[in-house]
C-alpha positions as CSV (number, residue, x, y, z in Angstrom):
1,X,54.9,37.1,52.0
2,X,55.3,36.1,55.7
3,X,52.6,34.5,57.8
4,X,52.2,37.7,60.0
5,X,51.6,39.8,56.9
6,X,48.9,37.4,55.7
7,X,47.1,37.7,59.1
8,X,48.5,34.6,60.7
9,X,50.4,34.3,64.0
10,X,53.8,32.8,64.6
11,X,52.1,29.5,65.3
12,X,50.3,29.4,61.9
13,X,46.9,30.4,63.3
14,X,44.9,33.3,62.0
15,X,45.0,36.5,64.2
16,X,41.5,37.9,63.9
17,X,42.4,41.1,65.8
18,X,45.2,42.0,63.4
19,X,42.9,41.5,60.4
20,X,40.2,43.6,61.9
21,X,42.7,46.5,62.7
22,X,44.1,46.4,59.2
23,X,40.8,46.5,57.7
24,X,39.7,49.4,59.8
25,X,42.9,51.3,58.9
26,X,42.3,50.7,55.2
27,X,38.8,52.0,55.4
28,X,39.8,55.1,57.3
29,X,42.6,55.8,54.9
30,X,40.3,55.6,51.9
31,X,37.7,57.7,53.6
32,X,39.8,60.6,54.9
33,X,43.6,60.8,54.4
34,X,43.8,63.9,56.7
35,X,42.0,62.1,59.5
36,X,44.4,59.2,59.1
37,X,47.5,61.3,59.3
38,X,46.1,63.0,62.5
39,X,45.6,59.6,64.1
40,X,49.3,58.8,63.5
41,X,50.4,61.7,65.7
42,X,49.8,59.7,68.8
43,X,52.6,57.3,67.7
44,X,55.1,60.1,66.9
45,X,58.2,60.5,69.2
46,X,58.5,63.8,71.0
47,X,61.6,64.6,73.1
48,X,60.9,66.6,76.3
49,X,63.4,69.3,77.2
50,X,65.8,68.3,80.0
51,X,65.0,69.6,83.5
52,X,67.3,72.3,85.1
53,X,69.0,69.7,87.3
54,X,69.7,67.5,84.3
55,X,71.0,70.3,82.1
56,X,74.4,70.1,83.6
57,X,74.6,66.4,82.6
58,X,74.1,67.3,78.9
59,X,77.5,67.6,77.4
60,X,78.3,70.7,75.4
61,X,78.6,69.8,71.7
62,X,80.1,73.1,70.8
63,X,83.4,72.2,72.4
64,X,83.6,68.8,70.7
65,X,87.0,68.2,69.0
66,X,86.9,67.6,65.3
67,X,89.0,64.5,65.7
68,X,86.9,62.9,68.5
69,X,84.4,60.0,68.0
70,X,80.8,60.8,68.7
71,X,79.0,58.5,71.1
72,X,75.5,58.5,72.6
73,X,75.1,59.5,76.2
74,X,71.9,58.9,78.2
75,X,70.6,61.4,80.7
76,X,68.2,60.6,83.5
77,X,65.1,61.6,81.5
78,X,66.1,59.2,78.7
79,X,66.9,61.9,76.2
80,X,69.7,61.2,73.8
81,X,72.5,63.6,72.9
82,X,75.8,63.4,71.1
83,X,78.9,63.9,73.2
84,X,82.6,63.1,73.5
85,X,82.4,61.1,76.7
86,X,85.4,59.1,75.9
87,X,87.7,62.1,75.8
88,X,88.5,64.6,78.6
89,X,87.7,68.2,78.0
90,X,90.7,70.1,76.8
91,X,91.6,73.4,78.4
92,X,91.2,76.4,76.2
93,X,94.3,78.0,75.0
94,X,94.9,81.5,76.5
95,X,94.7,84.1,73.8
96,X,98.1,85.7,73.6
97,X,96.7,89.1,72.8
98,X,99.0,92.0,73.4
99,X,97.5,95.0,75.1
100,X,99.5,98.0,74.1
101,X,101.1,99.7,77.1
102,X,100.0,97.0,79.6
103,X,102.7,94.5,80.3
104,X,105.5,96.7,79.1
105,X,104.5,99.7,81.2
106,X,104.1,97.5,84.3
107,X,107.6,96.1,83.8
108,X,109.0,99.6,83.5
109,X,107.1,100.7,86.6
110,X,108.4,97.8,88.7
111,X,112.0,98.0,87.5
112,X,112.4,101.8,87.6
113,X,112.7,104.1,90.6
114,X,111.6,107.7,90.9
115,X,114.4,109.9,89.7
116,X,115.8,112.3,92.2
117,X,115.8,116.0,91.4
118,X,119.1,117.6,90.8
119,X,120.5,120.7,92.3
120,X,118.1,123.7,92.2
121,X,119.3,127.3,92.5
122,X,117.8,129.3,95.4
123,X,116.0,131.5,92.8
124,X,113.8,128.7,91.8
125,X,111.9,128.7,95.1
126,X,112.4,132.4,96.0
127,X,108.6,132.9,95.9
128,X,108.2,130.7,98.9
129,X,108.2,131.7,102.6
130,X,111.3,131.4,104.8
131,X,110.4,129.6,108.1
132,X,111.1,131.1,111.5
133,X,113.0,129.3,114.2
134,X,111.1,128.8,117.4
135,X,113.8,128.7,120.1
136,X,114.5,129.9,123.6
137,X,117.1,129.4,126.3
138,X,117.2,126.0,128.1
139,X,114.9,124.0,125.9
140,X,114.6,120.3,126.5
141,X,114.8,119.4,122.8
142,X,115.4,121.3,119.6
143,X,114.2,119.4,116.6
144,X,116.3,120.1,113.5
145,X,115.1,119.4,109.9
146,X,117.3,119.4,106.8
147,X,115.4,122.4,105.3
148,X,111.8,123.6,104.7
149,X,109.9,121.5,102.3
150,X,107.7,122.9,99.6
151,X,104.4,122.6,101.5
152,X,105.9,124.0,104.7
153,X,107.4,127.0,102.9
154,X,104.2,127.5,100.9
155,X,102.1,127.7,104.1
156,X,104.8,129.2,106.4
157,X,104.8,126.4,109.1
158,X,107.2,123.5,109.9
159,X,106.3,119.9,108.8
160,X,103.1,121.1,107.1
161,X,102.8,118.3,104.5
162,X,99.7,116.2,105.6
163,X,101.6,113.0,104.9
164,X,104.4,113.9,107.3
165,X,104.3,112.0,110.6
166,X,106.1,114.6,112.8
167,X,103.2,116.0,114.7
168,X,101.6,112.6,115.3
169,X,104.9,111.3,116.6
170,X,105.2,114.1,119.0
171,X,101.7,113.5,120.4
172,X,101.8,109.7,120.4
173,X,105.1,109.6,122.2
174,X,103.9,112.0,124.9
175,X,106.2,114.9,124.0
176,X,103.0,117.0,123.5
177,X,99.8,116.4,125.4
178,X,97.7,117.3,122.4
179,X,97.9,116.7,118.7
180,X,99.0,120.0,117.3
181,X,98.2,121.3,113.8
182,X,101.3,122.5,111.9
183,X,100.0,126.1,112.2
184,X,100.5,125.8,116.0
185,X,104.2,125.2,115.7
186,X,105.0,128.5,117.4
187,X,103.5,127.2,120.6
188,X,106.1,124.5,121.2
189,X,108.7,126.6,123.1
190,X,106.3,128.0,125.7
191,X,103.8,125.2,126.1
192,X,106.1,122.1,125.8
193,X,109.7,123.4,126.1
194,X,110.5,122.2,122.6
195,X,112.1,124.1,119.7
196,X,112.2,124.0,115.9
197,X,114.9,124.9,113.4
198,X,116.5,123.7,110.1
199,X,120.1,123.1,109.0
200,X,119.6,125.1,105.7
201,X,117.2,128.0,105.7
202,X,116.1,128.0,102.0
203,X,113.2,125.8,100.9
204,X,113.2,123.2,98.2
205,X,110.9,120.4,97.0
206,X,113.5,117.7,97.8
207,X,116.7,117.4,99.8
208,X,118.5,116.4,96.6
209,X,118.0,120.0,95.3
210,X,120.5,121.1,98.0
211,X,124.3,120.7,97.3
212,X,126.3,118.8,99.9
213,X,128.7,121.6,100.2
214,X,125.9,124.0,101.0
215,X,124.6,121.7,103.8
216,X,128.1,121.2,105.3
217,X,128.7,124.9,105.3
218,X,125.5,125.4,107.3
219,X,126.8,123.2,110.2
220,X,128.7,126.1,112.0
221,X,125.5,128.1,112.0
222,X,123.7,125.3,113.7
223,X,126.4,124.9,116.3
224,X,126.2,128.6,117.0
225,X,122.5,128.1,117.7
226,X,123.3,125.3,120.1
227,X,125.8,127.5,121.9
228,X,123.4,130.4,122.1
229,X,120.3,128.5,123.5
230,X,122.0,125.5,125.2
231,X,119.2,122.8,124.9
232,X,119.6,119.5,126.6
233,X,119.1,117.6,123.4
234,X,119.2,118.3,119.7
235,X,117.1,115.8,117.7
236,X,117.9,115.5,114.0
237,X,114.8,114.4,112.0
238,X,116.2,112.0,109.5
239,X,119.4,110.0,108.9
240,X,120.2,112.2,105.9
241,X,120.7,115.4,107.9
242,X,122.6,113.6,110.6
243,X,125.1,112.2,108.1
244,X,125.7,115.7,106.8
245,X,126.0,117.2,110.3
246,X,128.3,114.4,111.5
247,X,130.6,115.0,108.5
248,X,130.7,118.7,109.3
249,X,131.5,117.9,113.0
250,X,134.3,115.5,112.1
251,X,136.0,118.3,110.2
252,X,136.1,120.6,113.3
253,X,135.6,118.4,116.4
254,X,138.4,118.3,119.0
255,X,139.0,116.4,122.1
256,X,141.0,117.9,125.1
257,X,144.3,116.4,126.2
258,X,145.5,116.1,129.8
259,X,146.8,119.6,130.1
260,X,143.5,121.0,128.8
261,X,145.3,123.5,126.5
262,X,145.7,121.5,123.3
263,X,143.4,119.6,121.1
264,X,143.7,116.9,118.5
265,X,141.8,116.4,115.2
266,X,139.5,113.4,115.2
267,X,140.0,111.1,112.3
268,X,138.1,108.2,111.0
269,X,134.3,107.6,110.9
270,X,131.9,105.3,112.6
271,X,128.8,104.0,111.0
272,X,125.9,106.4,111.5
273,X,122.9,105.0,113.4
274,X,119.6,106.1,114.9
275,X,119.1,107.0,118.6
276,X,121.5,108.6,121.0
277,X,124.8,109.5,119.4
278,X,128.3,109.1,120.9
279,X,128.9,112.9,120.8
280,X,128.2,115.7,123.3
281,X,128.4,119.4,122.8
282,X,130.1,120.8,125.9
283,X,129.3,124.4,127.0
284,X,132.2,126.3,128.5
285,X,130.1,127.9,131.3
286,X,126.8,127.0,132.9
287,X,123.9,129.0,131.6
288,X,122.5,129.3,135.1
289,X,123.9,128.4,138.5
290,X,122.7,125.4,140.3
291,X,122.9,121.6,140.1
292,X,120.5,121.4,137.1
293,X,122.4,123.9,135.0
294,X,122.8,122.6,131.4
295,X,126.5,121.9,130.9
296,X,126.3,119.8,127.7
297,X,123.9,119.1,124.8
298,X,123.4,115.5,123.7
299,X,122.6,114.6,120.1
300,X,119.8,112.2,119.1
301,X,118.6,111.0,115.7
302,X,115.1,109.8,114.7
303,X,114.0,108.4,111.3
304,X,112.7,110.8,108.8
305,X,109.1,111.6,109.5
306,X,108.3,112.0,105.8
307,X,105.4,109.7,104.7
308,X,107.5,108.8,101.6
309,X,110.0,107.0,103.8
310,X,108.6,103.5,104.1
311,X,111.6,101.8,105.7
312,X,110.3,102.9,109.1
313,X,106.6,102.8,109.6
314,X,104.7,105.2,111.9
315,X,104.9,102.9,114.8
316,X,108.6,102.5,114.4
317,X,109.1,106.3,114.3
318,X,107.0,106.7,117.4
319,X,109.2,104.3,119.3
320,X,112.3,106.5,118.7
321,X,110.4,109.6,119.8
322,X,109.4,107.7,123.0
323,X,113.0,106.9,123.7
324,X,113.8,110.5,123.3
325,X,111.1,111.4,125.8
326,X,112.4,108.9,128.3
327,X,115.9,110.5,128.1
328,X,114.4,114.0,128.4
329,X,112.7,113.0,131.7
330,X,116.0,111.8,133.2
331,X,118.2,114.1,135.1
332,X,121.3,115.3,133.4
333,X,123.5,113.6,136.0
334,X,121.8,110.2,135.4
335,X,122.9,109.9,131.8
336,X,126.5,108.6,131.5
337,X,128.3,110.6,128.9
338,X,131.8,109.8,129.9
339,X,132.6,107.7,126.7
340,X,131.1,110.3,124.4
341,X,133.3,112.4,122.1
342,X,133.3,116.0,123.3
343,X,132.6,118.9,121.0
344,X,133.7,122.2,122.4
345,X,132.2,125.4,121.3
């Protein structure tokens, strides 16, 4: 038995205070065990919960790797927790769960294009309206579309689809002083000296539902309208219609020789482009006498005004309409057409 257990200090002298305390504890233990146990609670260790600002310092044991070595980390409030402080947290592996119809369908959507419709017989859309031409003699511009679209034929007015930019282009370019509703298309000739027509009369949902042969065979009818009404400009709305009309023109166009009595067939093709075209439709006799008589009709092409055509945005389309307006305001004699290929009616 050691000296301290016998009531002696480290120097061999008796510690009277220790003997007294031990005796008191012995008496209390013998008198009341419950009271003794209660007195021991003051010496019990109780850990306080960490404060909110210290909670972030406590490492999450649930993410501990089974192969790591536990160590003791001390927080600011002297609480002790197990952690893996000697190893960096490992990133969670992404669950490679396959969602049916998710990635596969997106790949198909990105890699595939909308299929074009094939040729549709006229009977398929026979229930729709035929659109009227709005024309008169000596118009500044006749706008020519490929054929009436489904919405337009359904409602009986040109460029009726709300996603079509035609009416906004007219107004924003200054060709009309007000933004017209498609139902006001009939006002163009009298109020703004502009006209409307189509290459093919019958309606369809898409241009692809017309045959190329059908479109080319409609070119002479369009030329007859130009001869009859003699506008200063014919504006083709869309590169697609101009390519068809141009091909039809190249099959019949002629250029006069020196004697003025013969003509030659034009061969070869130049790349189609937007804007003013290198062709002019020459009228044999002036419509009216005077210096301002219309002697030739010039051809102009603007991008398709369909909202589905995203290659040219609305601002780009308006720019071409503005160019057309500038040409319209010029005198006929101020536009040099000497290098243009003549088309004689």
